[in-house]
C-alpha positions as MATLAB code, in Angstrom:
seq = 'MNYKNYIFCAVFLLQGLTVAGQDSVRWSLQECIDYALAHNIQLRQNRLAEEEGAADLSQKKGELFPSLSFSTTQSIDYRPLQKSASNIVTNGIANSSTNKFTENGNYGLNASWTIWDGGVTHKNVKAQKIENQISALTTQTTANSIQEQIAQLYVQILYSKDALNVNRAMAETAEKQFSRGQEMYEQGQISKADLAQLEAQSASTKYDCVATQTQIASYTRQLKELLEITDDRQFDISGITSQDEDVMSPLPSVNDVYMQALNTRPEIRSSQLSIDAADLNIKIAKAGYYPSVSLTAGIGDSHYSGSRESIGEQMRQNLSASAGVTLSVPIFDNRRNKTNVKKAQLSKMESELQLQDQQKQLYSTIEEYWLNAYSNQQQYVSATARVKSAQTSYELLDEQFRNGLKNIVELMNGRDELMSAQQDKLQCKYTALLNMQLLSFYQGENINL';
ca = [
      44.525  -38.974   82.843;
      41.516  -41.253   81.660;
      40.700  -41.659   78.039;
      37.814  -39.187   78.063;
      39.942  -36.513   79.518;
      42.742  -37.119   77.025;
      40.108  -36.775   74.217;
      38.862  -33.466   75.927;
      42.276  -31.958   75.771;
      43.356  -33.098   72.359;
      39.965  -31.396   71.122;
      40.876  -28.314   72.736;
      44.183  -27.931   71.740;
      42.729  -28.710   68.196;
      40.499  -26.003   68.308;
      42.669  -23.492   69.867;
      45.474  -24.143   67.027;
      42.893  -23.692   64.600;
      41.557  -20.157   65.848;
      45.013  -19.355   66.342;
      45.612  -19.982   62.434;
      42.519  -18.199   61.746;
      43.608  -15.385   63.537;
      46.930  -15.108   61.842;
      45.460  -14.413   58.895;
      45.529  -10.826   58.222;
      44.540   -8.888   55.160;
      46.790   -5.821   53.892;
      45.240   -3.008   52.363;
      46.382   -3.997   48.907;
      45.134   -7.391   49.372;
      41.921   -6.394   49.918;
      41.898   -4.252   46.814;
      42.962   -6.776   44.967;
      40.247   -9.321   46.157;
      37.708   -6.806   45.747;
      38.840   -5.867   42.221;
      38.137   -9.784   41.293;
      34.937  -10.299   43.277;
      32.919   -7.162   43.600;
      29.497   -7.802   42.231;
      28.961   -4.358   40.678;
      32.513   -4.790   38.735;
      31.530   -7.897   37.582;
      28.172   -6.659   36.020;
      30.157   -3.688   34.622;
      32.658   -6.191   32.587;
      29.260   -8.099   31.414;
      28.144   -4.793   30.098;
      31.630   -4.674   28.184;
      31.034   -7.803   26.795;
      27.736   -6.990   25.638;
      28.988   -4.074   23.954;
      31.677   -6.080   22.087;
      29.000   -8.387   20.897;
      26.954   -5.141   19.512;
      30.190   -4.002   18.007;
      30.330   -7.278   16.238;
      26.696   -7.205   14.894;
      27.036   -3.454   13.684;
      30.321   -4.776   11.507;
      28.319   -7.346   10.099;
      25.737   -4.955    8.670;
      28.305   -3.652    6.593;
      28.225   -6.980    4.643;
      25.189   -8.413    2.179;
      22.786  -10.500    4.077;
      21.911  -13.792    2.562;
      18.623  -15.955    3.454;
      16.953  -19.005    2.348;
      13.124  -19.779    2.734;
      11.097  -22.421    1.478;
       7.085  -22.907    1.561;
       5.421  -26.448    1.465;
       1.592  -26.177    1.122;
      -1.386  -28.478    0.442;
      -4.442  -27.603   -1.357;
      -7.877  -29.202   -0.854;
     -10.605  -28.607   -3.404;
     -13.777  -30.947   -2.204;
     -16.332  -29.687   -4.343;
     -14.051  -29.780   -7.686;
     -15.446  -31.791  -10.557;
     -13.154  -30.764  -13.531;
      -9.602  -29.801  -13.926;
      -8.644  -26.378  -12.309;
      -5.470  -24.141  -13.683;
      -3.408  -23.313  -10.758;
      -0.736  -20.536  -11.412;
       2.763  -21.405   -9.586;
       5.899  -19.274   -9.848;
       4.445  -17.521  -13.144;
       3.693  -21.387  -14.807;
      -0.215  -22.543  -15.214;
      -0.922  -26.005  -14.414;
      -4.166  -28.101  -15.108;
      -5.080  -30.582  -12.003;
      -7.989  -32.610  -11.472;
      -7.143  -33.684   -7.858;
      -8.856  -32.650   -5.090;
      -5.467  -32.915   -2.848;
      -2.321  -30.872   -4.585;
       0.722  -30.188   -2.633;
       3.086  -27.173   -3.726;
       6.632  -26.398   -3.153;
       8.330  -23.227   -3.044;
      12.249  -22.318   -2.654;
      14.019  -18.961   -2.396;
      17.583  -17.802   -2.151;
      17.618  -13.986   -1.350;
      20.649  -11.459   -0.811;
      20.445   -7.715   -0.496;
      23.039   -5.236    0.465;
      22.824   -1.371    1.384;
      25.625    0.128   -0.539;
      24.757    3.490    0.416;
      22.968    5.105    3.285;
      24.625    8.228    3.911;
      27.258    6.675    5.699;
      25.073    5.456    8.631;
      25.941    1.887    8.956;
      30.062    3.000    9.172;
      29.032    6.032   11.472;
      27.198    3.386   13.783;
      30.150    1.270   13.906;
      32.615    4.175   14.781;
      29.797    5.036   17.426;
      29.470    1.528   19.132;
      33.537    1.738   19.486;
      33.316    5.014   21.706;
      30.215    3.391   23.645;
      32.466    0.495   24.376;
      35.332    2.803   25.481;
      33.043    4.365   27.722;
      31.426    1.162   29.347;
      35.319    0.385   30.133;
      35.835    3.767   31.799;
      32.729    2.826   33.662;
      34.249   -0.130   35.052;
      37.688    1.964   35.746;
      35.562    4.306   37.852;
      33.689    2.057   39.888;
      37.051    0.361   40.301;
      38.482    3.595   41.864;
      35.368    4.249   43.729;
      35.697    0.787   45.465;
      39.291    1.342   46.414;
      38.520    4.821   47.963;
      35.514    3.326   49.918;
      37.907    0.390   51.050;
      40.651    2.712   51.759;
      38.494    4.804   53.936;
      37.025    1.625   56.079;
      40.429   -0.047   56.327;
      41.551    3.541   57.824;
      38.600    3.768   60.190;
      39.241    0.073   61.259;
      42.920    1.030   62.139;
      41.835    4.195   63.954;
      39.513    2.139   65.971;
      41.669   -0.272   66.874;
      44.406    2.469   67.909;
      41.751    4.010   69.972;
      40.649    0.593   71.770;
      44.418    0.313   72.734;
      44.238    3.716   74.384;
      40.920    2.900   76.243;
      42.252   -0.511   77.223;
      45.323    1.411   78.757;
      42.921    3.746   80.578;
      40.962    1.425   81.821;
      43.560   -0.813   83.305;
      44.463    2.630   85.039;
      40.957    3.358   86.260;
      41.021   -0.344   87.951;
      44.229    0.528   89.643;
      42.707    3.369   90.727;
      39.645    2.108   91.974;
      41.529   -0.484   93.833;
      43.538    2.029   95.321;
      40.496    3.826   96.057;
      39.156    1.140   98.386;
      42.105    1.100  100.084;
      41.993    4.794  100.952;
      38.151    4.148  101.907;
      38.974    1.532  104.307;
      41.659    3.773  106.018;
      38.926    6.783  105.906;
      41.128    8.908  103.603;
      38.388    9.148  101.026;
      34.412    9.323  101.482;
      32.006    6.707   99.844;
      30.952    8.884   97.422;
      34.641    9.469   96.087;
      34.759    5.713   95.840;
      31.632    5.298   94.015;
      33.057    8.058   91.576;
      36.250    5.708   91.003;
      34.138    2.780   90.402;
      31.751    4.701   87.812;
      34.877    5.859   86.399;
      36.398    2.311   85.878;
      32.910    1.029   84.508;
      32.851    4.003   82.006;
      36.438    3.121   80.605;
      35.245   -0.518   80.161;
      32.025    0.647   78.416;
      34.444    2.551   76.142;
      36.205   -0.310   75.221;
      33.064   -2.181   74.382;
      31.923    0.441   72.461;
      35.037    0.808   70.517;
      35.272   -2.956   69.773;
      31.492   -2.806   68.573;
      32.702    0.026   66.030;
      35.519   -2.317   64.857;
      32.986   -5.006   64.287;
      30.878   -2.839   62.306;
      33.579   -1.381   59.903;
      34.720   -4.675   59.578;
      31.212   -6.043   58.595;
      31.062   -2.939   56.073;
      34.749   -3.892   54.549;
      33.996   -7.643   54.426;
      30.572   -6.605   52.525;
      32.470   -4.540   49.987;
      34.611   -7.350   49.330;
      31.735   -9.549   48.782;
      32.925  -12.014   51.715;
      29.750  -13.469   53.077;
      31.014  -16.596   54.645;
      32.083  -16.801   58.412;
      35.765  -16.977   57.709;
      37.809  -15.056   60.154;
      38.717  -11.695   58.936;
      41.011   -8.899   60.120;
      43.669   -6.204   58.822;
      47.222   -6.415   58.885;
      47.813   -2.564   59.685;
      49.854   -0.012   57.534;
      53.497    0.663   56.984;
      53.448    4.450   57.145;
      55.161    6.095   60.172;
      53.875    8.851   62.393;
      56.724   10.979   60.857;
      55.127   10.253   57.429;
      51.809   12.531   58.639;
      54.023   15.389   57.832;
      54.915   14.959   54.415;
      54.739   17.756   52.078;
      51.410   18.033   50.228;
      51.134   18.538   46.353;
      49.385   21.785   45.011;
      45.576   21.597   44.648;
      46.236   22.855   40.976;
      48.948   20.157   40.221;
      46.611   17.179   41.692;
      43.940   18.678   39.685;
      45.673   18.882   36.301;
      47.221   15.578   36.414;
      43.422   14.263   37.592;
      42.258   15.578   34.421;
      44.185   13.313   32.354;
      43.924   10.282   34.428;
      40.440    9.987   35.701;
      38.389    7.794   33.549;
      35.186    9.756   34.537;
      36.641   12.678   32.923;
      37.756   10.786   29.762;
      34.180    9.219   29.811;
      32.306   12.783   29.446;
      34.979   13.694   26.894;
      33.972   10.585   24.907;
      30.291   11.331   25.313;
      30.757   14.619   23.203;
      32.514   12.474   20.422;
      29.396   10.122   20.624;
      27.315   12.910   20.340;
      29.064   14.506   17.347;
      28.715   11.167   15.780;
      24.642   10.805   16.452;
      24.342   14.554   14.953;
      25.899   13.070   11.978;
      23.919    9.833   11.756;
      20.800   12.371   12.454;
      21.632   14.127    9.435;
      22.279   11.327    7.215;
      18.284   10.774    6.974;
      18.184   13.597    4.754;
      20.348   11.405    1.894;
      18.935    8.952   -0.354;
      20.034    5.093    0.167;
      20.692    2.625   -2.459;
      20.692   -1.152   -2.065;
      21.138   -4.346   -4.267;
      19.129   -7.139   -4.314;
      19.186  -10.724   -5.788;
      17.546  -13.835   -5.730;
      17.061  -17.492   -6.770;
      13.845  -19.082   -6.914;
      12.525  -22.550   -7.762;
       9.118  -24.283   -7.202;
       7.001  -27.447   -7.973;
       3.565  -28.727   -7.953;
       2.065  -32.169   -7.812;
      -0.850  -31.547  -10.285;
       1.695  -31.476  -12.999;
       2.210  -33.977  -15.616;
       6.007  -33.363  -15.193;
       8.304  -35.053  -12.762;
       9.397  -33.007   -9.522;
      12.754  -32.843  -10.747;
      11.672  -31.762  -14.476;
       9.514  -29.141  -12.823;
      12.363  -27.828  -10.779;
      14.741  -27.606  -13.860;
      12.255  -25.545  -15.749;
      10.851  -23.346  -13.050;
      14.425  -22.483  -11.745;
      14.608  -18.567  -11.907;
      16.875  -15.629  -10.878;
      16.354  -11.976  -10.120;
      18.467   -8.973   -9.599;
      17.531   -5.149   -8.778;
      18.415   -2.058   -7.530;
      16.324    0.226   -4.954;
      16.776    3.717   -4.950;
      14.987    5.377   -1.776;
      14.798    9.167   -1.585;
      13.361   10.761    1.284;
      10.878   13.795    0.464;
       8.524   14.220    3.188;
       8.960   12.356    6.473;
       6.824   14.255    9.191;
       9.412   16.454   10.368;
      11.275   13.181   11.506;
      14.658   13.941   10.544;
      14.673   17.462   11.537;
      13.601   16.549   14.985;
      16.353   13.741   15.357;
      19.112   16.352   14.368;
      17.578   18.480   16.866;
      17.618   16.060   19.429;
      21.339   14.942   18.664;
      22.323   18.742   18.761;
      20.558   18.993   22.274;
      22.401   15.680   23.475;
      25.729   17.076   22.602;
      24.894   20.232   24.585;
      23.942   18.052   27.602;
      27.043   15.996   27.213;
      29.316   19.236   27.356;
      27.516   20.404   30.522;
      28.133   17.061   32.095;
      31.698   17.194   31.376;
      32.116   20.648   33.003;
      30.102   19.227   35.895;
      32.402   16.585   36.242;
      35.412   19.003   36.005;
      33.718   20.981   38.698;
      33.028   18.176   41.245;
      36.604   16.824   40.647;
      38.293   20.112   41.635;
      35.893   20.083   44.623;
      36.918   16.697   45.727;
      40.627   17.594   45.272;
      40.217   20.657   47.068;
      38.518   18.904   50.155;
      41.049   16.019   50.429;
      43.819   18.933   50.167;
      41.928   20.805   53.072;
      41.402   18.115   55.120;
      45.089   16.715   55.082;
      46.683   20.226   55.453;
      44.248   20.857   58.553;
      44.833   17.659   60.407;
      48.791   18.271   59.741;
      48.609   21.225   61.565;
      46.291   19.806   64.103;
      48.535   16.792   64.458;
      51.636   19.079   65.872;
      49.520   20.575   68.551;
      47.842   17.318   69.400;
      51.214   15.630   69.738;
      52.427   18.403   72.385;
      49.034   18.310   73.928;
      48.874   14.670   74.610;
      52.705   14.947   76.085;
      51.598   17.995   78.420;
      48.362   16.027   79.431;
      50.334   12.565   79.861;
      52.609   14.202   82.265;
      50.079   16.110   84.043;
      47.913   12.891   84.653;
      50.869   11.089   85.890;
      51.540   13.713   88.458;
      47.603   13.759   89.278;
      47.574   10.166   89.581;
      50.639    9.952   91.881;
      49.135   13.029   93.918;
      45.836   11.295   94.161;
      47.574    7.931   95.369;
      49.066   10.193   98.287;
      46.009   11.738   99.237;
      46.706   15.382   97.802;
      44.301   15.444   94.839;
      40.422   14.620   94.773;
      38.331   12.608   92.540;
      37.355   15.430   90.489;
      40.581   16.580   89.953;
      41.829   13.096   88.988;
      38.826   12.200   86.702;
      39.312   15.497   84.843;
      43.265   14.999   83.946;
      41.827   11.479   82.869;
      39.378   12.979   80.336;
      41.975   15.254   78.985;
      44.439   12.909   78.277;
      41.915   10.747   76.522;
      40.470   13.614   74.454;
      44.215   14.369   73.339;
      45.207   11.033   72.694;
      42.045   10.534   70.649;
      42.402   13.683   68.595;
      45.867   13.096   68.083;
      44.834    9.517   66.301;
      41.980   11.138   64.338;
      44.483   13.705   62.973;
      46.830   11.064   62.238;
      44.919    8.793   60.289;
      42.587   11.619   58.740;
      45.853   13.239   57.055;
      47.468    9.855   56.083;
      44.181    8.999   54.298;
      43.540   12.277   52.656;
      47.432   12.329   51.514;
      46.862    9.045   49.813;
      43.825    9.709   48.195;
      45.501   12.921   46.799;
      48.180   10.953   45.163;
      45.141    8.098   43.902;
      44.014   11.302   42.193;
      47.601   11.813   40.575;
      47.311    8.358   38.796;
      49.358    6.387   41.618;
      48.290    3.455   43.703;
      46.756    3.688   47.257;
      49.730    2.590   49.504;
      49.252    2.973   53.291;
];
């Protein structure tokens, strides 16, 4: 072996090991769910909204305390046409100056505290806490929706893979039948038209394999998109631990699942909290009818360059302090408060209707999952018997065809019946397993296929 051939073999072997290593990485359903919960963009956006709510809560709590601010103003006055001394009043003190340019400085430290506003500030804090809880529940609702979508895509890929195995087996059988047909045609046992039908059957089964592989690739792409995987890494799923006998596991009643879901589903809890928030908003709106009381205090100082006193002496003499109480009583507000109260009451009614709608949708969803699980369980029993019967019949037809006792049409009809029965069995199996797991998920359990 020369040097170039050695390098070629080494590179080929390395590539083969790399591909084999990539193919060995398979994702379980739980790994897909965990990865999506950590990387899904919509979930990350929801978590940012939660952080914004926490910042808003800190701000509303801060409004319970006094505010304090410092301000200063530095100004220059220019009087170009001044001929004699002019009097300038600064901070309540008159000063006389003949300078055309004068500088004035004012300083103030002011505090304000609302000690009574009808309880609006405290209620705003409570309302923000409820909004933060709703925001967290929205994140949970999104996470639940993503888990359901992942489970559905995961099961669809599993079903398609098993369907691909069925198609490949049928393609292998069709290829053998075509080879046998060529022998029979050469021996004059079948016509050229029959041979063409066998060839078309073989091509059709190969097409079914390609179409199923395309479906698997499409479902896999959708799953990767849900997991936010955008690179070209090798991606495949590992399968499930459920056995065929798990398909016939007993189902909980619709009412049992519904009652548990009412206590665990975040969308229901979110709607209930929306009603609580609406009650608070009504109280906040009614507080607009009450007077408000606030305290103010301030310290001021100033200096003026036109004064005969030094800046230090001016600052000492001009230092002043003030304090006051402000009482504001609403008398006529152009129906603003009345309108706010009415809108808050209507908002509560809307929240109550939204809760009823959420409960109705929840029951409908659970009932649909239960009906899907139950009907596919029943169909699975008959589909299993149908597969057994069709398999026996097809094997007999194939043997009779090889011996020239059956024609092409009968063979192809038997093949179609067997494939249909196998596909129906797989469909019933995975649909039943998926809907059974979704029922458990709505009862507060994890999805575990």
